[in-house]
C-alpha positions in Angstrom: 26.4 -80.6 6.3 28.2 -77.3 7.0 28.8 -75.3 3.9 27.4 -77.9 1.5 25.0 -77.2 -1.3 21.9 -79.0 0.0 18.7 -77.2 -0.8 16.3 -79.0 1.6 16.5 -81.1 4.8 13.7 -83.0 6.5 15.0 -83.9 9.9 13.1 -87.0 11.2 11.1 -86.7 14.4 13.4 -89.3 16.1 16.3 -86.7 16.2 16.8 -85.2 19.6 19.9 -83.0 19.0 21.3 -81.0 16.1 24.9 -80.0 16.7 26.0 -76.3 16.7 26.7 -74.9 13.2 25.4 -78.2 11.6 24.0 -76.3 8.6 26.0 -73.1 8.9 26.9 -71.7 5.5 24.5 -73.9 3.5 23.8 -71.0 1.1 21.4 -73.1 -1.0 19.4 -74.5 2.0 15.9 -73.0 1.6 13.6 -75.5 3.1 13.9 -77.1 6.6 11.6 -79.3 8.6 12.7 -79.6 12.3 11.9 -82.7 14.3 8.7 -82.6 16.4 9.3 -84.6 19.5 9.4 -83.8 23.2 13.2 -84.4 23.4 14.1 -81.9 20.7 14.2 -78.8 23.0 17.1 -76.7 21.8 18.3 -75.2 18.5 22.1 -74.9 19.0 24.5 -72.1 18.2 24.8 -71.0 14.5 22.8 -74.1 13.4 21.3 -72.4 10.4 23.3 -69.2 10.1 24.3 -68.0 6.7 21.7 -70.1 5.0 18.9 -69.4 2.4 16.0 -70.5 4.7 12.8 -68.7 3.8 10.5 -70.0 6.6 11.0 -72.0 9.7 8.5 -73.6 12.1 9.8 -74.0 15.7 8.1 -77.0 17.4 6.4 -76.4 20.7 8.9 -78.4 22.6 11.8 -76.0 21.8 12.6 -74.0 25.0 16.0 -72.5 24.0 17.4 -71.0 20.8 21.1 -70.5 21.1 23.2 -67.5 19.9 23.3 -66.8 16.1 21.1 -69.8 15.3 19.7 -68.0 12.2 22.1 -65.1 11.9 22.8 -63.7 8.4 20.0 -65.7 6.7 18.6 -62.8 4.6 15.8 -64.9 3.0 14.2 -65.8 6.3 10.9 -64.0 6.2 8.6 -66.1 8.4 9.3 -67.7 11.8 6.4 -69.7 13.2 6.4 -70.7 16.9 4.0 -73.6 17.7 4.4 -73.1 21.5 5.3 -70.6 24.1 8.2 -68.1 23.7 11.5 -69.9 24.3 14.6 -68.3 25.8 17.1 -66.8 23.3 20.8 -66.4 23.1 22.4 -63.3 21.5 21.8 -62.3 17.9 19.5 -65.2 17.0 17.8 -63.3 14.1 20.4 -60.7 13.2 20.7 -60.3 9.5 17.4 -61.9 8.4 15.0 -60.3 6.0 13.8 -56.8 6.8 10.3 -57.9 6.0 10.4 -60.9 8.5 7.4 -61.7 10.7 7.0 -64.0 13.6 3.8 -65.9 13.8 2.4 -67.5 17.0 -0.6 -69.5 18.1 -3.3 -67.5 19.9 -2.6 -69.7 22.9 1.2 -69.0 22.9 2.5 -67.2 26.0 5.4 -64.8 26.5 5.4 -62.9 23.2 5.1 -59.2 22.9 4.2 -57.2 19.7 7.9 -57.4 18.7 10.7 -59.8 19.3 14.2 -58.4 18.5 12.6 -55.8 16.3 10.6 -58.4 14.4 6.8 -57.9 14.4 4.8 -60.7 16.0 1.3 -61.7 14.7 -1.1 -64.5 15.2 -1.1 -67.4 12.8 -4.3 -66.4 11.0 -3.7 -62.7 10.9 -3.2 -61.0 7.6 0.0 -59.0 7.5 0.9 -56.4 4.9 3.8 -54.0 4.6 3.4 -50.4 3.4 6.0 -47.8 2.7 5.0 -44.1 2.9 7.4 -41.2 3.0 10.3 -43.6 3.4 8.8 -45.1 6.6 7.9 -48.9 6.5 4.7 -49.8 8.3 3.5 -53.2 9.2 -0.3 -53.5 9.0 -1.6 -56.4 11.1 -4.3 -57.3 13.7 -6.3 -54.1 13.1 -3.3 -51.8 13.8 -0.2 -50.3 12.2 3.4 -50.4 13.5 6.4 -48.5 12.4 9.1 -51.1 11.6 11.8 -49.2 9.7 13.0 -45.9 8.2 14.1 -46.9 4.7 16.4 -44.0 3.9 19.7 -42.6 5.2 18.5 -39.0 4.5 18.2 -36.6 7.4 14.6 -35.4 7.5 11.9 -34.5 9.9 9.3 -37.3 10.2 5.8 -37.0 11.5 4.2 -40.3 12.4 0.5 -40.2 11.7 -2.1 -41.3 14.2 -3.5 -43.7 11.6 -2.5 -45.1 8.2 -4.8 -46.9 5.7 -7.5 -46.4 8.3 -5.6 -48.3 11.0 -4.3 -46.7 14.2 -0.5 -46.5 14.5 0.0 -48.2 17.9 3.7 -49.0 18.1 7.3 -48.2 17.0 9.4 -51.3 16.6 12.8 -51.8 18.2 15.6 -49.9 16.4 13.1 -48.7 13.7 15.0 -45.4 13.3 
């Protein structure tokens, strides 16, 4: 399917392996359903890179996501993990939406507040973004996190103790 104009793919639960770069360059591919079976444990290299995916649900059986699996997919805004944190190759989520969020189950293990600079929140948490003085904040789980500086201007920045009534508790990876 590499570089074809498909817009949606529902991969049946019987599939155990998706080859590397299988959907690479599918610039119209917005919707994907991955197989949900115990033998589907790996998302191979560049499988969905350079695609238009907006949301992806990673089944709980996946234990490894190879390098550049979702690289340069700028529409990807929501990544849902149904199980524990898998191992990752390099640059898995480089070039996805700057407003992306990772959602996990409350029982998921191994996740921190950020994964490769992407904020992590629980499935049922409400997440909002706010920009104030050219700093992008993520408001979630009763706290605020700095996730990006939205300008190239050289200025002094004071990070407040709280914003919108929520304590600022973290600065994301590479946020400045």
